[in-house]
BAFI-3210 file (N, C-alpha, C; in Angstrom, 3 decimals, decimal comma, padded with zeros to 6 digits):
// residues 206
n [1|2|3|4|5|6|7|8|9|10|11|12|13|14|15|16|17|18|19|20|21|22|23|24|25|26|27|28|29|30|31|32|33|34|35|36|37|38|39|40|41|42|43|44|45|46|47|48|49|50|51|52|53|54|55|56|57|58|59|60|61|62|63|64|65|66|67|68|69|70|71|72|73|74|75|76|77|78|79|80|81|82|83|84|85|86|87|88|89|90|91|92|93|94|95|96|97|98|99|100|101|102|103|104|105|106|107|108|109|110|111|112|113|114|115|116|117|118|119|120|121|122|123|124|125|126|127|128|129|130|131|132|133|134|135|136|137|138|139|140|141|142|143|144|145|146|147|148|149|150|151|152|153|154|155|156|157|158|159|160|161|162|163|164|165|166|167|168|169|170|171|172|173|174|175|176|177|178|179|180|181|182|183|184|185|186|187|188|189|190|191|192|193|194|195|196|197|198|199|200|201|202|203|204|205|206]
n.u [-062,237|-063,938|-066,896|-066,994|-068,339|-068,010|-065,428|-063,362|-064,120|-063,929|-061,173|-060,196|-061,422|-060,304|-057,604|-057,623|-058,338|-056,127|-054,022|-054,668|-054,288|-051,618|-050,019|-048,693|-046,311|-045,530|-047,273|-048,231|-049,234|-050,361|-051,254|-053,180|-055,062|-055,777|-057,011|-059,107|-060,435|-060,232|-058,881|-055,363|-054,945|-057,051|-056,305|-054,409|-055,987|-057,542|-055,774|-052,724|-050,523|-049,279|-049,163|-051,101|-053,358|-053,197|-053,720|-056,357|-057,543|-057,113|-058,680|-061,221|-061,583|-061,476|-063,713|-065,812|-065,218|-065,330|-068,031|-069,054|-067,830|-068,904|-071,635|-071,579|-070,253|-071,679|-074,119|-077,102|-076,431|-074,843|-071,611|-069,419|-070,621|-070,812|-068,100|-067,452|-068,998|-067,706|-065,308|-066,292|-067,369|-065,087|-063,631|-065,429|-065,368|-062,739|-062,771|-064,684|-063,343|-061,220|-062,588|-063,451|-061,157|-059,224|-057,157|-056,259|-056,707|-055,973|-055,566|-056,084|-055,035|-053,117|-051,450|-050,477|-049,214|-047,020|-045,716|-045,435|-045,056|-042,541|-041,758|-043,281|-044,351|-046,889|-048,694|-048,032|-048,786|-051,550|-052,390|-051,739|-053,618|-055,976|-055,706|-055,584|-058,171|-059,630|-058,818|-059,920|-062,655|-062,917|-062,041|-064,117|-066,082|-064,757|-064,493|-067,171|-067,655|-065,932|-067,049|-069,398|-068,483|-067,642|-065,110|-061,606|-059,375|-056,422|-055,994|-057,991|-057,358|-054,896|-055,738|-057,619|-055,945|-054,404|-056,321|-057,010|-054,480|-054,094|-056,180|-055,387|-052,896|-053,565|-055,047|-053,000|-051,480|-053,346|-053,341|-050,653|-050,474|-052,491|-054,985|-057,918|-058,544|-056,717|-057,835|-059,557|-058,910|-059,161|-061,257|-061,174|-058,612|-058,971|-060,765|-059,085|-057,114|-058,574|-059,230|-061,705|-064,712|-066,967|-069,110|-067,948|-069,695|-071,431|-069,698|-069,105|-071,483|-071,585]
n.v [-063,205|-061,170|-059,401|-059,032|-056,893|-054,720|-054,648|-053,482|-050,779|-050,263|-050,474|-048,370|-046,187|-046,368|-046,004|-043,394|-041,910|-042,453|-041,463|-038,749|-038,148|-038,927|-039,006|-040,505|-042,065|-043,202|-045,221|-048,667|-051,688|-053,572|-052,038|-050,455|-052,393|-053,394|-051,162|-050,922|-053,227|-055,643|-058,706|-059,062|-060,224|-059,303|-056,840|-057,226|-058,520|-056,558|-054,461|-053,939|-052,763|-050,434|-047,948|-048,118|-048,203|-045,644|-044,081|-044,846|-043,799|-041,073|-040,718|-041,363|-039,371|-037,093|-037,491|-037,018|-034,388|-033,070|-033,269|-031,575|-029,115|-028,743|-028,507|-026,094|-024,204|-024,304|-023,283|-021,167|-018,719|-015,432|-014,953|-014,143|-014,649|-017,402|-018,169|-017,140|-018,800|-021,221|-020,748|-020,367|-022,910|-024,456|-023,480|-024,166|-026,963|-027,551|-026,601|-028,316|-030,748|-030,242|-030,020|-032,603|-034,333|-032,913|-031,605|-029,526|-030,884|-030,184|-030,105|-033,023|-033,468|-031,445|-032,126|-034,637|-033,865|-032,407|-034,429|-036,651|-036,070|-036,001|-038,580|-040,575|-041,003|-041,615|-040,798|-038,086|-037,221|-037,722|-035,968|-033,546|-033,559|-033,309|-030,793|-029,209|-029,641|-028,407|-025,752|-025,373|-025,396|-023,166|-021,199|-021,004|-019,696|-017,306|-016,250|-015,722|-013,755|-011,798|-011,194|-010,066|-007,745|-007,691|-008,284|-007,581|-008,891|-009,923|-012,375|-015,116|-017,757|-017,647|-016,113|-017,812|-019,909|-018,610|-018,108|-020,734|-021,540|-019,763|-020,512|-023,146|-022,649|-021,147|-023,017|-024,777|-023,200|-023,019|-025,656|-025,900|-024,096|-025,095|-023,805|-022,506|-019,877|-018,823|-018,969|-016,895|-014,633|-015,235|-014,556|-011,743|-011,538|-012,958|-011,311|-009,147|-010,312|-010,758|-008,271|-007,157|-005,484|-004,926|-003,219|-002,721|-003,495|-005,185|-007,206|-008,271|-009,488|-011,469]
n.w [214,641|214,845|213,844|210,392|209,357|211,045|212,083|210,559|210,544|213,271|213,676|212,075|213,357|215,942|215,301|214,285|216,564|218,240|216,680|216,641|219,311|219,892|217,656|214,623|214,275|216,708|217,203|217,401|215,722|217,439|219,616|218,392|217,609|220,113|221,275|219,504|220,062|218,702|217,291|216,509|214,055|212,565|211,688|209,595|207,863|206,732|206,139|204,496|205,568|208,066|206,945|204,952|206,566|207,701|205,442|205,007|207,312|206,859|204,538|205,524|207,443|205,837|204,208|205,992|206,769|204,306|203,721|205,702|205,036|202,483|203,082|204,510|202,823|200,460|200,979|201,018|201,965|202,004|200,413|202,218|204,631|204,558|204,614|207,118|208,729|208,342|209,697|212,288|212,881|212,756|214,946|216,994|216,829|217,578|220,202|221,324|221,117|222,871|225,283|225,559|225,648|226,988|225,710|222,917|219,838|217,291|213,687|211,913|209,370|209,136|211,282|210,455|208,122|209,079|210,473|208,726|205,984|204,813|204,936|203,725|200,509|199,522|201,514|201,660|199,086|199,146|201,158|199,961|197,887|199,350|200,649|198,365|197,434|199,466|199,061|196,515|197,156|198,837|197,089|195,232|196,719|197,352|194,789|194,190|196,100|195,183|192,700|193,573|194,635|197,266|198,185|197,561|195,629|193,913|192,739|192,778|193,397|194,756|196,917|198,125|198,851|200,755|202,717|203,543|204,449|206,559|208,267|208,836|210,025|212,325|213,734|214,268|216,053|218,124|218,970|219,778|221,945|223,425|223,525|222,598|222,181|220,519|218,087|217,825|216,391|213,777|211,913|211,563|210,506|208,154|206,744|206,334|204,725|202,429|201,632|202,355|201,568|202,913|205,277|208,661|210,733|209,382|208,587|211,077|211,713|209,865]
ca.u [-061,793|-064,944|-067,736|-066,372|-069,099|-067,620|-064,034|-062,569|-064,490|-063,382|-059,728|-060,007|-061,810|-059,281|-056,375|-057,788|-058,280|-054,753|-053,188|-054,962|-053,746|-050,193|-049,283|-048,675|-045,081|-045,397|-048,289|-047,991|-050,440|-050,961|-051,990|-054,363|-056,039|-056,263|-057,945|-060,288|-061,110|-060,248|-057,629|-054,345|-055,128|-058,032|-055,623|-053,796|-057,059|-058,051|-054,734|-051,451|-049,474|-049,744|-049,352|-052,414|-054,341|-053,130|-054,430|-057,783|-057,939|-057,154|-059,844|-062,434|-061,692|-061,780|-065,094|-066,672|-064,951|-065,815|-069,486|-069,289|-067,441|-069,882|-072,859|-071,380|-069,825|-072,665|-075,423|-077,692|-075,987|-073,895|-070,279|-068,655|-071,314|-070,426|-066,726|-067,503|-069,539|-066,640|-064,386|-066,989|-067,488|-063,736|-063,324|-066,295|-064,903|-061,522|-063,170|-065,354|-062,300|-060,491|-063,448|-063,578|-059,923|-058,342|-056,180|-056,661|-056,108|-055,493|-056,089|-055,469|-054,247|-051,944|-050,561|-049,809|-048,317|-045,788|-045,057|-045,261|-044,950|-041,196|-041,443|-044,006|-044,865|-048,324|-049,406|-047,797|-049,603|-052,968|-052,615|-051,731|-054,901|-057,013|-055,561|-055,986|-059,634|-060,101|-058,602|-060,933|-063,950|-062,866|-061,898|-065,440|-066,757|-064,030|-064,841|-068,511|-067,534|-065,273|-068,036|-070,377|-067,834|-067,433|-063,681|-060,712|-058,201|-055,864|-056,074|-058,860|-056,683|-053,933|-056,486|-058,185|-054,845|-054,029|-057,361|-056,833|-053,217|-054,302|-057,021|-054,547|-051,858|-054,125|-055,378|-051,720|-051,146|-054,276|-052,825|-049,384|-050,710|-053,654|-055,836|-058,722|-058,648|-055,831|-058,657|-060,489|-058,513|-059,225|-062,153|-060,633|-057,471|-059,495|-061,283|-057,936|-056,491|-059,432|-059,546|-063,166|-065,273|-068,247|-069,012|-067,442|-070,779|-071,952|-068,704|-069,219|-072,669|-071,453]
ca.v [-061,947|-060,138|-059,294|-058,328|-055,687|-053,563|-054,704|-052,487|-049,458|-050,126|-050,245|-047,011|-045,251|-046,409|-045,412|-041,945|-041,381|-042,547|-040,537|-037,396|-037,969|-039,194|-039,022|-041,758|-042,863|-043,901|-046,260|-050,005|-052,409|-054,229|-051,035|-050,064|-053,477|-053,449|-050,060|-051,225|-054,405|-056,702|-059,460|-058,501|-060,772|-058,497|-055,713|-057,629|-058,933|-055,368|-053,503|-054,607|-052,072|-049,312|-046,826|-048,304|-047,788|-044,182|-043,548|-045,070|-042,819|-039,778|-040,689|-041,354|-038,049|-036,126|-037,686|-036,324|-032,952|-032,566|-033,095|-030,366|-027,938|-028,591|-027,973|-024,696|-023,320|-024,342|-022,843|-020,016|-017,475|-014,614|-015,574|-013,915|-015,332|-018,815|-018,289|-016,904|-020,007|-022,226|-020,426|-020,607|-024,347|-024,951|-023,139|-024,957|-028,353|-027,625|-026,434|-029,546|-031,742|-029,904|-030,331|-034,060|-035,037|-032,061|-030,908|-029,182|-031,922|-029,620|-030,661|-034,308|-033,334|-030,639|-032,905|-035,662|-033,180|-032,096|-035,649|-037,741|-035,716|-036,301|-039,980|-041,476|-040,276|-041,855|-039,932|-036,707|-036,945|-037,672|-034,730|-032,481|-033,593|-032,807|-029,353|-028,621|-029,680|-027,355|-024,484|-025,310|-025,056|-021,783|-020,311|-020,787|-018,682|-016,049|-015,741|-015,145|-012,507|-010,834|-010,795|-009,211|-006,537|-007,760|-008,402|-007,088|-009,766|-009,962|-013,739|-015,851|-018,981|-017,262|-015,668|-018,996|-020,635|-017,852|-018,325|-022,091|-021,570|-019,062|-021,374|-024,255|-022,138|-020,768|-024,269|-025,267|-022,426|-023,428|-026,937|-025,659|-023,436|-025,742|-022,662|-022,203|-018,431|-018,514|-018,953|-015,766|-013,589|-015,784|-013,891|-010,420|-011,743|-013,377|-010,118|-008,346|-011,020|-010,662|-006,885|-007,111|-004,156|-004,808|-002,419|-003,503|-004,121|-006,277|-008,289|-008,882|-010,342|-012,508]
ca.w [214,059|215,031|212,668|209,270|209,078|211,845|212,533|209,825|211,042|214,617|213,538|211,566|214,410|216,996|214,768|214,206|217,924|218,729|215,905|217,102|220,660|220,065|216,411|213,873|214,344|217,983|217,336|216,884|215,311|218,604|220,396|217,629|217,699|221,497|221,439|218,684|220,593|217,688|217,262|215,631|212,723|211,840|211,045|208,330|206,953|206,057|205,767|204,260|206,315|208,874|206,013|204,329|207,565|207,793|204,282|205,236|208,323|206,176|203,650|206,351|208,061|204,791|203,768|206,954|206,705|203,025|203,854|206,499|204,255|201,408|203,704|204,895|201,736|199,370|201,475|200,330|202,602|201,251|200,430|203,438|205,724|204,485|205,119|208,563|209,362|208,320|210,780|213,550|213,135|213,031|216,337|217,871|216,820|218,382|221,599|221,742|221,317|224,092|226,430|225,653|226,013|227,782|224,886|221,560|218,988|216,040|212,445|211,598|208,146|209,444|212,146|209,650|207,194|209,809|210,929|207,772|204,566|204,310|205,185|202,827|199,352|199,366|202,450|201,235|197,908|199,528|201,893|198,956|197,197|200,251|200,802|197,085|197,389|200,365|198,371|195,466|197,743|199,312|195,933|194,652|197,539|197,174|193,461|194,307|196,852|194,294|191,703|194,245|195,135|198,719|198,479|196,519|195,538|192,564|192,226|193,704|193,839|195,785|198,089|198,774|199,484|201,954|203,729|204,079|205,190|207,823|209,097|209,279|210,915|213,620|214,431|214,775|217,250|219,180|219,472|220,458|223,231|224,041|223,843|221,419|221,960|219,400|216,882|217,851|215,432|212,428|210,986|211,251|209,611|206,858|206,073|205,900|203,607|201,254|201,314|202,413|201,368|203,622|206,501|209,786|211,490|208,572|208,667|212,399|211,715|208,832]
c.u [-062,767|-065,754|-067,056|-067,038|-068,619|-066,156|-063,177|-062,852|-063,937|-061,887|-059,459|-060,323|-060,770|-058,001|-056,482|-057,678|-056,848|-053,825|-053,420|-054,344|-052,224|-049,362|-049,210|-047,489|-044,988|-046,355|-047,826|-049,303|-051,139|-051,790|-053,267|-055,457|-056,614|-057,296|-059,239|-061,082|-061,243|-058,920|-056,642|-054,482|-056,124|-057,363|-055,130|-054,812|-057,526|-056,953|-053,399|-050,312|-050,090|-049,960|-050,701|-053,530|-054,365|-053,881|-055,938|-058,329|-058,086|-058,408|-061,151|-062,661|-062,068|-063,215|-066,062|-066,478|-065,473|-067,322|-069,803|-068,966|-068,436|-071,182|-072,719|-071,167|-070,785|-074,049|-075,908|-077,258|-075,050|-072,487|-069,503|-069,311|-070,948|-069,018|-066,692|-067,994|-068,500|-065,667|-065,031|-067,054|-066,124|-063,365|-064,142|-065,830|-063,642|-061,833|-063,833|-064,339|-061,513|-061,302|-063,587|-062,317|-058,912|-057,297|-056,794|-055,951|-055,521|-056,157|-055,355|-054,569|-052,978|-050,939|-049,777|-048,874|-046,973|-045,004|-044,626|-044,911|-043,575|-040,814|-042,128|-044,670|-046,373|-049,138|-049,237|-048,700|-051,079|-053,285|-052,604|-053,087|-056,015|-056,908|-055,915|-057,508|-060,234|-059,965|-059,626|-062,270|-063,999|-062,780|-063,249|-066,185|-066,080|-064,381|-066,235|-068,465|-066,889|-066,260|-069,073|-069,784|-067,582|-065,960|-062,885|-059,451|-057,727|-056,036|-056,871|-058,201|-055,697|-054,644|-057,055|-057,103|-054,402|-055,037|-057,200|-055,560|-053,358|-055,132|-056,193|-053,504|-052,386|-054,569|-054,097|-051,312|-052,066|-053,823|-051,555|-049,587|-051,863|-054,683|-056,614|-058,916|-057,704|-056,624|-059,532|-060,156|-058,715|-060,065|-061,654|-059,452|-057,930|-060,020|-060,149|-057,259|-057,270|-059,717|-061,038|-063,669|-066,617|-068,057|-068,639|-068,568|-071,397|-071,009|-068,821|-070,414|-072,524|-071,110]
c.v [-060,820|-060,019|-058,482|-056,987|-054,483|-053,569|-053,638|-051,085|-049,209|-049,818|-048,814|-045,982|-045,195|-045,741|-043,898|-041,311|-041,367|-041,597|-039,103|-037,126|-038,020|-039,112|-040,424|-042,649|-043,708|-045,073|-047,583|-050,678|-053,036|-053,253|-050,610|-051,122|-053,601|-052,365|-050,319|-052,408|-055,521|-057,452|-058,842|-059,000|-059,984|-057,364|-056,109|-058,224|-057,743|-054,454|-054,218|-053,975|-050,979|-048,083|-046,913|-047,900|-046,269|-043,536|-043,724|-044,082|-041,440|-039,676|-040,623|-039,972|-036,997|-036,277|-036,941|-034,812|-032,347|-032,362|-031,821|-029,107|-027,688|-028,001|-026,486|-023,797|-023,322|-023,900|-021,623|-018,684|-016,703|-015,196|-015,368|-014,551|-016,820|-019,036|-018,108|-018,149|-021,117|-021,996|-020,712|-022,092|-024,988|-024,685|-023,984|-026,405|-028,512|-027,481|-027,696|-030,652|-031,499|-030,278|-031,837|-034,715|-034,184|-031,302|-030,574|-030,140|-031,363|-030,279|-031,963|-034,187|-032,514|-031,392|-033,939|-035,045|-032,910|-033,361|-036,564|-037,340|-035,981|-037,771|-040,945|-040,684|-040,435|-040,937|-038,474|-036,341|-036,835|-036,389|-033,526|-032,404|-033,006|-031,300|-028,630|-028,583|-028,612|-025,981|-024,306|-024,825|-023,605|-020,822|-020,017|-019,681|-017,324|-015,422|-015,116|-013,806|-011,417|-010,307|-009,848|-007,952|-006,529|-007,811|-007,837|-007,935|-009,802|-011,322|-014,573|-017,121|-018,674|-016,838|-016,857|-019,802|-019,930|-018,050|-019,698|-022,178|-020,870|-019,899|-022,515|-023,797|-021,764|-021,986|-024,881|-024,530|-022,800|-024,747|-026,718|-025,077|-024,055|-024,692|-022,272|-020,709|-017,972|-018,404|-017,707|-014,686|-014,022|-014,937|-012,505|-010,535|-012,142|-012,178|-009,252|-008,997|-010,811|-009,226|-006,648|-005,682|-003,975|-003,921|-003,292|-004,200|-005,280|-007,474|-009,009|-009,823|-011,527|-013,843]
c.w [214,377|213,754|211,595|209,043|209,862|212,284|211,852|210,342|212,438|214,576|213,073|212,642|215,525|216,535|214,712|215,587|218,443|217,976|216,373|218,471|220,701|218,794|215,834|214,208|215,608|218,128|216,756|216,549|216,513|219,429|219,689|217,755|219,108|221,744|220,678|219,228|219,582|217,729|216,268|214,204|211,895|211,094|209,661|207,354|206,117|205,504|205,598|205,038|207,169|208,000|205,330|205,284|207,679|206,636|204,440|206,263|207,691|205,310|204,433|206,945|207,010|204,300|204,686|206,862|205,406|203,064|204,621|205,703|203,121|201,941|203,993|203,681|200,547|199,820|200,692|200,930|201,683|201,393|201,730|204,653|205,747|205,011|206,629|209,299|209,397|209,467|212,143|213,882|213,382|214,478|217,303|217,946|217,660|219,872|222,131|221,993|222,592|225,331|226,636|226,192|226,768|226,992|223,529|220,615|217,708|214,851|212,127|210,378|208,380|210,292|211,346|208,609|207,866|210,143|209,793|206,340|203,979|204,448|204,220|201,726|199,211|200,274|202,050|200,059|198,269|200,289|200,952|198,259|198,060|200,424|199,508|196,965|198,302|199,704|197,255|196,029|198,203|198,131|195,284|195,392|197,372|195,823|193,468|195,028|196,002|193,262|192,301|194,825|196,629|199,096|197,311|196,535|194,095|191,923|193,217|194,219|194,958|197,066|198,860|199,486|200,778|203,080|204,373|204,910|206,532|208,787|209,682|210,290|212,289|214,422|215,015|216,042|218,409|219,801|220,292|221,852|224,012|224,460|222,588|221,203|220,853|218,094|216,779|216,835|213,986|211,482|210,595|210,291|208,217|206,071|205,552|204,690|202,306|200,838|201,315|202,350|202,068|204,833|207,685|210,530|210,730|208,621|209,996|212,458|210,788|209,427]
res [x|x|x|x|x|x|x|x|x|x|x|x|x|x|x|x|x|x|x|x|x|x|x|x|x|x|x|x|x|x|x|x|x|x|x|x|x|x|x|x|x|x|x|x|x|x|x|x|x|x|x|x|x|x|x|x|x|x|x|x|x|x|x|x|x|x|x|x|x|x|x|x|x|x|x|x|x|x|x|x|x|x|x|x|x|x|x|x|x|x|x|x|x|x|x|x|x|x|x|x|x|x|x|x|x|x|x|x|x|x|x|x|x|x|x|x|x|x|x|x|x|x|x|x|x|x|x|x|x|x|x|x|x|x|x|x|x|x|x|x|x|x|x|x|x|x|x|x|x|x|x|x|x|x|x|x|x|x|x|x|x|x|x|x|x|x|x|x|x|x|x|x|x|x|x|x|x|x|x|x|x|x|x|x|x|x|x|x|x|x|x|x|x|x|x|x|x|x|x|x|x|x|x|x|x|x]
***
């Protein structure tokens, strides 16, 4: 079966790579195990179904992304500087992926939302929880910016949801056109969404 210590991780890693390249529905257990370099029996030792594996992939990906978002959004920088950094790192990650595999992979969560949210309640619910968590994190920063007079928003929750939706939507366009330049307008759009009150040159440095 392969070493128990790493077989599960190999399966999750292989599944994530294949899902990012081709989507979830087209994948079979045999292909996942072949890519992972483990016997097919290893799959059912760790996962009762392909859906269970998908949930594990989602959780693994979110754990890594949550660490990155926490590092960026909880830093000592000014609120708008933190948001700007989030956008910069999102663009850099998409560009790095394109340079590695030749295509913009997009957002794993967004891709699975489009493909799977109407097919399995468990996956839909987990993706909802993740996007809600992202909005929570952004809302904290927006509230700080509002308190400091940097932005003008009527409702911090709605504003945060708009920021996350814009980020997700532009990543989707970058994937569709296989062009990370689709992400270049993100920051200017974010400032407009938030009614940013900082001088233009300061916003550019943020």
